[in-house]
Every structure is written in C-alpha cells, then in structure tokens.
RODO-2510 file (C-alpha; in nm, 4 decimals, decimal comma):
residues 224
     n   res          X          Y          Z
     1     m    -9,2523    -9,1141    -3,8225
     2     t    -8,8852    -9,0577    -3,9460
     3     p    -8,5737    -9,0536    -3,7441
     4     n    -8,2600    -8,8941    -3,8365
     5     l    -8,3954    -8,5973    -4,0497
     6     p    -8,4266    -8,2332    -3,9717
     7     e    -8,7901    -8,0297    -4,0120
     8     i    -8,7874    -8,0321    -4,4038
     9     q    -8,8521    -7,6440    -4,5355
    10     i    -9,1118    -7,6597    -4,7905
    11     t    -9,1084    -7,3584    -5,0481
    12     h    -9,4205    -7,2983    -5,2747
    13     h    -9,2413    -7,1199    -5,6107
    14     a    -9,4417    -7,0013    -5,8851
    15     r    -9,1701    -7,0772    -6,1463
    16     a    -9,1227    -7,3939    -6,0329
    17     t    -9,1792    -7,6906    -6,2945
    18     r    -9,1135    -8,0031    -6,0950
    19     l    -9,0414    -8,1074    -5,7089
    20     r    -8,6650    -8,0257    -5,6009
    21     l    -8,5067    -8,1940    -5,2661
    22     r    -8,2149    -8,0395    -5,1654
    23     v    -7,9849    -8,1682    -4,8819
    24     e    -7,7891    -7,9162    -4,6929
    25     p    -7,5334    -7,9855    -4,4070
    26     t    -7,8119    -7,7800    -4,1895
    27     q    -8,1729    -7,8038    -4,3544
    28     i    -8,3218    -8,0140    -4,5831
    29     k    -8,5082    -7,7837    -4,8565
    30     l    -8,8052    -7,8990    -5,1132
    31     t    -8,8877    -7,6738    -5,3608
    32     v    -9,3060    -7,7268    -5,5014
    33     p    -9,4781    -7,6169    -5,8105
    34     k    -9,7053    -7,3558    -5,7153
    35     f   -10,0474    -7,5917    -5,7346
    36     c    -9,8804    -7,8720    -5,6143
    37     t   -10,1302    -8,0903    -5,3708
    38     k   -10,0129    -8,2246    -5,0298
    39     r   -10,0712    -8,5821    -5,1156
    40     q    -9,8259    -8,5221    -5,3922
    41     i    -9,5724    -8,3396    -5,1775
    42     q    -9,6249    -8,6571    -4,9166
    43     n    -9,5946    -8,8962    -5,2038
    44     f    -9,2827    -8,7370    -5,3082
    45     l    -9,1192    -8,7057    -4,9976
    46     a    -9,2108    -9,0746    -4,9044
    47     e    -9,0116    -9,2406    -5,2222
    48     s    -8,7297    -9,0061    -5,1346
    49     e    -8,7034    -9,0878    -4,7970
    50     q    -8,4299    -9,3364    -4,7607
    51     w    -8,2036    -9,1210    -5,0048
    52     m    -8,2647    -8,8486    -4,7763
    53     i    -8,1945    -9,0141    -4,4819
    54     e    -7,8171    -9,1553    -4,6143
    55     t    -7,7493    -8,7986    -4,8215
    56     w    -7,7589    -8,6025    -4,4627
    57     q    -7,6069    -8,8670    -4,2835
    58     k    -7,2922    -8,8363    -4,5411
    59     q    -7,3632    -8,4643    -4,5492
    60     q    -7,3079    -8,4483    -4,1186
    61     e    -7,0179    -8,6489    -4,1516
    62     k    -6,8539    -8,4034    -4,4033
    63     a    -6,9527    -8,1102    -4,2021
    64     g    -6,7863    -8,2944    -3,8995
    65     q    -7,0909    -8,2402    -3,6897
    66     i    -7,0964    -8,6143    -3,5895
    67     d    -6,8280    -8,7090    -3,2699
    68     k    -6,6580    -8,9954    -3,2951
    69     e    -6,6265    -9,0819    -2,9495
    70     l    -6,8428    -9,3143    -2,7766
    71     p    -7,0313    -9,2062    -2,4929
    72     l    -6,8969    -9,2990    -2,1324
    73     a    -7,2756    -9,2604    -2,0071
    74     l    -7,6242    -9,3486    -2,1471
    75     k    -7,9342    -9,1779    -2,0731
    76     l    -8,1944    -9,4665    -2,1202
    77     f    -8,5990    -9,3775    -2,1677
    78     n    -8,7210    -9,5253    -1,8377
    79     s    -8,4058    -9,4463    -1,5975
    80     v    -8,3527    -9,0989    -1,4192
    81     q    -7,9878    -9,2109    -1,3917
    82     p    -7,7953    -9,2141    -1,6937
    83     l    -7,5804    -9,5455    -1,6641
    84     q    -7,2046    -9,5224    -1,7017
    85     i    -7,0325    -9,7091    -1,9368
    86     i    -6,7142    -9,8732    -1,9088
    87     y    -6,4713   -10,0056    -2,2438
    88     q    -6,2282   -10,2764    -2,1235
    89     t    -6,1229   -10,6275    -2,2191
    90     q    -6,3650   -10,8972    -2,1432
    91     k    -6,4890   -11,1928    -2,2749
    92     n    -6,8654   -11,0740    -2,3272
    93     s    -7,0093   -10,8672    -2,5415
    94     f    -7,1185   -10,6713    -2,2788
    95     i    -7,2399   -10,7029    -1,9012
    96     f    -7,5344   -10,4859    -1,7883
    97     d    -7,5530   -10,4352    -1,3982
    98     e    -7,8776   -10,2457    -1,3200
    99     q    -7,8074   -10,2226    -0,9531
   100     i    -7,5253   -10,0168    -1,0123
   101     h    -7,6349    -9,8628    -1,3166
   102     q    -7,3175    -9,9610    -1,5037
   103     l    -7,2587   -10,1147    -1,8389
   104     l    -6,9084   -10,3290    -1,9222
   105     i    -6,8532   -10,2828    -2,3082
   106     s    -6,6033   -10,5390    -2,4899
   107     d    -6,3302   -10,3253    -2,6391
   108     r    -6,3185   -10,5656    -2,9318
   109     q    -6,6387   -10,4137    -3,1337
   110     p    -6,7429   -10,1567    -2,8528
   111     e    -6,9851    -9,9913    -3,1447
   112     s    -7,1656   -10,3039    -3,2431
   113     y    -7,2003   -10,4290    -2,8737
   114     l    -7,2771   -10,1007    -2,7772
   115     k    -7,5733   -10,1233    -3,0301
   116     a    -7,6386   -10,5025    -2,9573
   117     f    -7,7044   -10,3927    -2,5641
   118     v    -7,9736   -10,1205    -2,6489
   119     i    -8,1594   -10,3591    -2,8159
   120     a    -8,1373   -10,5895    -2,5773
   121     y    -8,2860   -10,3617    -2,3570
   122     a    -8,5600   -10,1900    -2,5843
   123     k    -8,6815   -10,5724    -2,6640
   124     h    -8,7340   -10,6382    -2,2805
   125     y    -8,8132   -10,2622    -2,1632
   126     l    -9,0290   -10,1313    -2,4443
   127     p    -9,3172   -10,4256    -2,4780
   128     i    -9,3811   -10,3851    -2,1018
   129     y    -9,4159    -9,9969    -2,1231
   130     l    -9,6263   -10,0381    -2,4596
   131     q    -9,8703   -10,2412    -2,2024
   132     q    -9,8386    -9,9430    -1,9567
   133     i    -9,9488    -9,7313    -2,1926
   134     s   -10,2236    -9,9576    -2,3257
   135     v   -10,3473    -9,9908    -2,0040
   136     e   -10,3704    -9,5742    -1,9079
   137     t   -10,5135    -9,5494    -2,2323
   138     g   -10,7567    -9,8046    -2,2849
   139     l   -10,6135    -9,9009    -2,6365
   140     k   -10,5556   -10,2768    -2,6926
   141     f   -10,2967   -10,4406    -2,9161
   142     g   -10,2284   -10,7509    -3,0319
   143     e    -9,8388   -10,8475    -3,0440
   144     c    -9,5415   -10,6402    -3,0053
   145     s    -9,1977   -10,6294    -3,1616
   146     i    -8,9241   -10,4696    -3,1786
   147     r    -8,7071   -10,3899    -3,4671
   148     q    -8,4292   -10,1679    -3,6016
   149     p    -8,6326   -10,0050    -3,9271
   150     k    -8,4295    -9,7024    -4,0605
   151     t    -8,7359    -9,4711    -4,1686
   152     r    -9,0030    -9,5389    -3,8855
   153     w    -9,0228    -9,5159    -3,5218
   154     g    -9,3329    -9,7194    -3,4824
   155     s    -9,6310    -9,9094    -3,6784
   156     c    -9,9412   -10,0635    -3,6366
   157     t   -10,1106   -10,3311    -3,8381
   158     a   -10,4577   -10,3774    -3,9139
   159     r   -10,4603   -10,6669    -3,6538
   160     h   -10,3703   -10,4303    -3,4253
   161     d    -9,9850   -10,5538    -3,3713
   162     i    -9,7534   -10,3166    -3,3060
   163     m    -9,3705   -10,2786    -3,4187
   164     l    -9,1406   -10,0382    -3,1906
   165     n    -8,8246    -9,8673    -3,3251
   166     s    -8,5695   -10,0062    -3,0242
   167     a    -8,3632    -9,6653    -3,0644
   168     l    -8,6887    -9,5197    -2,8631
   169     v    -8,5027    -9,6301    -2,5426
   170     l    -8,2718    -9,3952    -2,6203
   171     c    -8,5029    -9,0591    -2,6447
   172     d    -8,6588    -8,9161    -2,3433
   173     q    -8,9585    -9,0984    -2,1830
   174     a    -9,2322    -8,8348    -2,2561
   175     v    -9,0864    -8,8890    -2,6484
   176     a    -9,1197    -9,2500    -2,6053
   177     r    -9,4825    -9,2500    -2,4311
   178     y    -9,5990    -9,0201    -2,7640
   179     v    -9,4746    -9,3043    -3,0082
   180     c    -9,6625    -9,5557    -2,7985
   181     v    -9,9583    -9,3227    -2,7846
   182     h    -9,9825    -9,2934    -3,1757
   183     e    -9,9157    -9,6562    -3,2656
   184     l   -10,1846    -9,7315    -3,0017
   185     a   -10,4225    -9,4631    -3,1550
   186     h   -10,4202    -9,6238    -3,5277
   187     t   -10,5647    -9,9747    -3,3514
   188     r   -10,8922    -9,6945    -3,3414
   189     y   -10,8438    -9,4786    -3,6530
   190     f   -10,6199    -9,6552    -3,9301
   191     d   -10,5434    -9,3272    -4,0778
   192     h   -10,4045    -8,9872    -3,9822
   193     s   -10,7404    -8,8299    -3,9819
   194     p   -10,8944    -8,5434    -3,7424
   195     a   -11,0203    -8,8470    -3,5410
   196     f   -10,6645    -8,9920    -3,4801
   197     w   -10,4881    -8,7003    -3,4254
   198     s   -10,7755    -8,6015    -3,1700
   199     e   -10,7357    -8,9371    -3,0197
   200     v   -10,3730    -8,8930    -3,0109
   201     e   -10,4030    -8,5414    -2,8216
   202     k   -10,6529    -8,7046    -2,5877
   203     h   -10,3710    -8,8958    -2,4037
   204     d   -10,1107    -8,6699    -2,4895
   205     s   -10,1904    -8,2936    -2,4608
   206     d    -9,8145    -8,2290    -2,6002
   207     y    -9,7963    -8,4308    -2,8837
   208     k    -9,7008    -8,1672    -3,1212
   209     n    -9,3817    -8,0757    -2,9308
   210     h    -9,2854    -8,4357    -2,8983
   211     r    -9,3533    -8,4986    -3,2646
   212     k    -9,1252    -8,2080    -3,3474
   213     i    -8,8095    -8,3462    -3,1226
   214     l    -8,8706    -8,6753    -3,3278
   215     k    -8,8393    -8,5343    -3,6554
   216     s    -8,5305    -8,3123    -3,5387
   217     g    -8,3541    -8,5048    -3,3631
   218     v    -8,0424    -8,6980    -3,5065
   219     m    -7,9312    -9,0418    -3,3687
   220     p    -7,5719    -9,1227    -3,2359
   221     w    -7,2949    -9,2309    -3,5135
   222     w    -7,2523    -9,5514    -3,3693
   223     w    -7,6012    -9,6385    -3,3929
   224     h    -7,5822    -9,6903    -3,7986
***
C-alpha cells in the first residue's frame, strides 16, 4: 500500500519492447510489452516505487498544485471535530489541548513541529485503535510499532508484529480501519491470495474503495 501516488494507468502496446514509466503532473503511465506478465509488472513497479514518489512530488510542486499554506485546522482519524491550530511564539514545540480541540504550534519551525505532533498523536492512538480492530475481527497480533516509511501504509512480519504509518491519523477513520484490517489479515494469510482478500472483505466490505482512496491520495506538503 503506497502513499502519495495516483492510480497508475497501464497500457499494453504490441510494439513496445520494454516497460516504460512516465510521470506527468496529473497521472502516471506505464507502457508494457504485449506478453509481459503480471509478476514482471509488479516487480518493475516495486523497484521504481521510490523514484515514482520523488518524481511525482516534484511534478506537483512544479505544477503549483501544492498549497504551501500551513493548515489552520486538522481532521484526525478518530475525532469528529477538526483540531484548531494556532501558530505562535512559545517555548514548547507544540501544546495539545484535547478538551477544547486546540493545538498550539511554535512559529520557529512550524512544519517540523506540526509533523512532530502528528507522529506523537499516532504513537499514542494508533496502537489503541489496532487493538480495538483486533478484538472486533478476532485476528490477533504481536507488537505494534508506528513509523514514517515513505512507501508503505503498513506491514506485518512472520511473527505477527504490525507496523503502521503515522500518517494514517490524517486519513478518514474508515480508511485507517482498512489498513488495520489488511495487516491483521496477514496474520492469517501471509500473502495476497484470494483467501487473504476474502478475509479482508469479511471485515471491510468496502475495502476496494478504501484501497482506491489510499492509492489516489496525496499527503500534505509539510509531511515531507
């Protein structure tokens, strides 16, 4: 599950001799030879993932599609009410008042401190949420870690330890739930077989839509 990229448009071309990737401001196109296998395409995209993310980000900046204004409110995955943000001169990098839904950010390095708050919030709330979904689904896991990988929303090890991307707290709860369900399903099926997707669907009937949202979503500029 890759953040920051739009759906990749794959075109099979009879005269193509190799896989060719083109990143444009509004889309990413992949031209593949007629008899190229699905596995070859997946391997090629996996190898090109980091390059695609960096090139797409540069294209967005060049096209002026990234709003460089810092947000005055933040919608978090487990809160109905948006968090009001105030940037001001203060000693602490950030002060979070959960009671009145307010976040005070130091104006020294506001982008860095805003990201630091999101990471701290994710480290506290995402493991609690994963445990909640684990109980709901009956799928048990080992440890839960929260990190900031560039190319993954989550992962599950053979020991059933789950990693979640802290940026999930910036997604809708239904989407964050899907990622939890996806990784928990890997504790039963350590692949992406039909049985795995059947397990995912059992706990998230709208998983295809949630997956699509994740693939087409672009993270805010300050997150990078």
